[in-house]
C-alpha positions, 0 to 999 in steps of 0.5 A: 710916871717916868721910867729910867728908860725915858718911857712914861705911863700912867694908871689911867693911860695904859700906853707906852709913851716914848719921850724924845730923850728916851728915843735918843737913849734907845737908839744909842743902846741899839747901836751898841747892840749892833756893835757888840754883835760884831756885825756891821751893816753896809746899808740901813733900810728904813721901813717908812714911815715909822722906821724913818727917824729910828733908821736915821738916828742909828745910821748916825750912831753907827757911822753908816751913810748908805741908806734906803727906804721901803714904803709900806702901809699897814696901819690905817688908824690906832689899832686898825690895819689893812689885811696885809701890808702893802708896798707903796711907790717909789720902790727901792731897787733891791737888786743893788743889795747883792752880797751886802750886810743890810740892817732893816729898821722899824719902830715896832714889831707889832704883828710882825707882818710888815717887818717879815714882808720887808725882810723877805723882799730884801732876802729874796729879791736881793739874790742875784745869779752871777753866772752860776754863783748866787750872792745873798743879802745878809739882812738883819732887823732892828726895832725899838719895841717888840710885842709878844704877838709878833710873828718875827723875832727882830735881831735887835730890840730895845724893849718888849711891850704889849701896850699901844705905843705913843712915839714922840713924832706921831702922837699929835694929829697931822697939821692940816686945815682940818686940825687948825688948833695944832 
């Protein structure tokens, strides 16, 4: 079954399946949400890896060229995670974010732990003292999907779901010598 939003599902496969067309439509809708809010980012930060393609797409849709990346590992397999998200090198220099409007983009707020950690890092480490005046980062978050169990409420969301999500860029296994058929 294909839904109007570009996502598909079947009775035998209780998953949210996002198509490439659905992804494009979702990113345009999310860009409109940002525009309609009256807030425009100076910089977009992708939460790698899942947020890389969404961040790139929304940066084009909003006309924002400045981008950064936070590399975070949390999921180790389908529905398997580390106890807590871990920041991976190379680390982004968040000290350059002082006084900026920053849009943090990820694919999904599942538990919300990754997004919460990145938002805290940007808000806390992006705070600098210039003499006696502090200049805080104005950070907002965006995801394609939000799950009801998320511990953080993203500012911009395309769709709510509690299903496992198959994204078009990650549904197939990596192309490796072990996976010769792909």
